[in-house]
Steps between C-alpha positions, in 0.01 A plus 500: 500500500370203701133411537332780696168507685307811597401558863174621649661833589400812310789685334672759720531854367865606467573869549800702384742621768663842478783575745409185697139620544196341342326717244144473367633388159408138419792311342319172451330204661673212677362150448592212733565178310609160629780312326362152558821324396724680753235595757585869488275805496585747224387862488457617141433865415288602202460862394124460446235337719376168364229275642645150527292212641632344821640147501582518127817398322674793335806596300694821554601676179832684465591489868804702607644455848706762681674397823531749786570511873215565743611513860751217535366275226520474126166510319389501139274753333328339201319705237318349204304605193207273573366197685295263285291193579629163380348153490589286799 
C-alpha cells in the first residue's frame, strides 16, 4: 500500500445491517486515511477499536478490498487486520 496519513477524524462505528436495516451489532470501526501519493481518501475497517494519533504515517496490514455498487457508483470496502504506525 502507498504511504498513508491519518486524519483528525475519530473512527466511525460500523453497524451490521439485517434485511437492509441497521442493527445494534457493531461490525467494526472505520478509519479515514489519506493516500498522499494519489491524493485519495481511503476508509479502512478494523474489527476492534484502536486509538491512532492524528497526522501520523501508518501502514495497513492484510488489507482486503471488496468492490460493490452503491447507488450508481462503484465503491470499495476495505477491511484490514490492523493499522500500525510507521516512521515518516
